[in-house]
Structure formats: structure tokens, C-alpha cells
C-alpha atoms as an extended CHARMM CRD file, in Angstrom:
* protein
*
        52  EXT
         1         1  MET       CA            167.1260000000       65.5340000000       64.5930000000  PROA      1               0.0000000000
         2         2  ILE       CA            167.4170000000       67.9650000000       67.4930000000  PROA      2               0.0000000000
         3         3  ASN       CA            168.0980000000       65.0360000000       69.8160000000  PROA      3               0.0000000000
         4         4  ASP       CA            171.1920000000       64.1460000000       67.7640000000  PROA      4               0.0000000000
         5         5  PHE       CA            172.8100000000       67.4040000000       68.8700000000  PROA      5               0.0000000000
         6         6  SER       CA            174.6960000000       67.2220000000       72.1130000000  PROA      6               0.0000000000
         7         7  ILE       CA            175.5360000000       70.2690000000       74.2040000000  PROA      7               0.0000000000
         8         8  ASP       CA            179.1630000000       70.0660000000       73.0080000000  PROA      8               0.0000000000
         9         9  ASP       CA            178.1140000000       70.2510000000       69.3560000000  PROA      9               0.0000000000
        10        10  TYR       CA            175.9700000000       73.2760000000       70.1500000000  PROA      10              0.0000000000
        11        11  VAL       CA            178.8730000000       75.0140000000       71.9270000000  PROA      11              0.0000000000
        12        12  ILE       CA            181.2210000000       74.3180000000       69.0070000000  PROA      12              0.0000000000
        13        13  ILE       CA            178.6900000000       75.6990000000       66.5110000000  PROA      13              0.0000000000
        14        14  ASN       CA            178.2550000000       78.7980000000       68.6760000000  PROA      14              0.0000000000
        15        15  LYS       CA            182.0220000000       79.3390000000       68.8730000000  PROA      15              0.0000000000
        16        16  VAL       CA            182.4170000000       79.0030000000       65.1020000000  PROA      16              0.0000000000
        17        17  PHE       CA            179.5330000000       81.3980000000       64.5150000000  PROA      17              0.0000000000
        18        18  LEU       CA            180.8690000000       83.8960000000       67.0420000000  PROA      18              0.0000000000
        19        19  SER       CA            184.4040000000       83.8410000000       65.6560000000  PROA      19              0.0000000000
        20        20  SER       CA            183.2030000000       84.3070000000       62.0680000000  PROA      20              0.0000000000
        21        21  PHE       CA            180.8750000000       87.0930000000       63.2150000000  PROA      21              0.0000000000
        22        22  ILE       CA            183.7230000000       88.8450000000       65.0620000000  PROA      22              0.0000000000
        23        23  ALA       CA            185.9960000000       88.4580000000       62.0270000000  PROA      23              0.0000000000
        24        24  PHE       CA            183.2900000000       90.0090000000       59.8420000000  PROA      24              0.0000000000
        25        25  LEU       CA            182.8250000000       92.8810000000       62.2980000000  PROA      25              0.0000000000
        26        26  THR       CA            186.5450000000       93.6740000000       62.5120000000  PROA      26              0.0000000000
        27        27  THR       CA            186.8960000000       93.5720000000       58.7180000000  PROA      27              0.0000000000
        28        28  TYR       CA            183.8960000000       95.9020000000       58.4020000000  PROA      28              0.0000000000
        29        29  LEU       CA            185.2890000000       98.2870000000       61.0280000000  PROA      29              0.0000000000
        30        30  ILE       CA            188.7140000000       98.4020000000       59.3520000000  PROA      30              0.0000000000
        31        31  ALA       CA            187.0900000000       99.1800000000       55.9960000000  PROA      31              0.0000000000
        32        32  VAL       CA            184.9850000000      101.9540000000       57.5470000000  PROA      32              0.0000000000
        33        33  VAL       CA            188.0080000000      103.4730000000       59.3010000000  PROA      33              0.0000000000
        34        34  GLN       CA            189.9960000000      103.4410000000       56.0630000000  PROA      34              0.0000000000
        35        35  LEU       CA            187.1130000000      105.1220000000       54.2260000000  PROA      35              0.0000000000
        36        36  LEU       CA            186.5830000000      107.8360000000       56.8540000000  PROA      36              0.0000000000
        37        37  PRO       CA            189.1610000000      110.3390000000       55.4700000000  PROA      37              0.0000000000
        38        38  GLU       CA            187.6960000000      110.0730000000       51.9620000000  PROA      38              0.0000000000
        39        39  LEU       CA            184.1740000000      110.4690000000       53.3390000000  PROA      39              0.0000000000
        40        40  GLY       CA            185.3590000000      113.4980000000       55.2970000000  PROA      40              0.0000000000
        41        41  GLN       CA            186.7930000000      115.1080000000       52.1520000000  PROA      41              0.0000000000
        42        42  VAL       CA            183.5770000000      114.4430000000       50.2380000000  PROA      42              0.0000000000
        43        43  ALA       CA            181.5490000000      115.9220000000       53.1060000000  PROA      43              0.0000000000
        44        44  ASN       CA            183.8230000000      118.9990000000       53.2200000000  PROA      44              0.0000000000
        45        45  ILE       CA            183.4360000000      119.6300000000       49.4930000000  PROA      45              0.0000000000
        46        46  TYR       CA            179.6900000000      119.0790000000       49.7210000000  PROA      46              0.0000000000
        47        47  PHE       CA            179.2420000000      121.4520000000       52.6610000000  PROA      47              0.0000000000
        48        48  LYS       CA            181.4460000000      124.1110000000       51.0440000000  PROA      48              0.0000000000
        49        49  ASP       CA            179.2270000000      123.9780000000       47.9680000000  PROA      49              0.0000000000
        50        50  CYS       CA            176.1300000000      124.3030000000       50.1430000000  PROA      50              0.0000000000
        51        51  ILE       CA            177.5160000000      127.2360000000       52.1420000000  PROA      51              0.0000000000
        52        52  SER       CA            178.8510000000      129.2470000000       49.2100000000  PROA      52              0.0000000000
């Protein structure tokens, strides 16, 4: 079964995997960046409660 794969097939599979992985990473990063202000507000409230 491994012999059926040519180098070209392997390269194509790698490119597809890489592009999907990069797309996942960028989506994840965008979501995190959008959540940061809310997380900051929650952290502020939490720390104010701890300090006072």
C-alpha cells in the first residue's frame, strides 16, 4: 500500500494538511484575539474582588 504512494501524492497530502492546519490556527487566533477584551474585563473584576 505504501508503494502505491508516489512522492507527488505525498507532497499534495502534505500541502492539504498544512493549509487546513494554518486555516485552523488563524481561526483560533482570531477567536482568541476577539475574546481578549472580555477576558481582560473578567480578570479586572476578579482581581478587584481579591484586592478589596
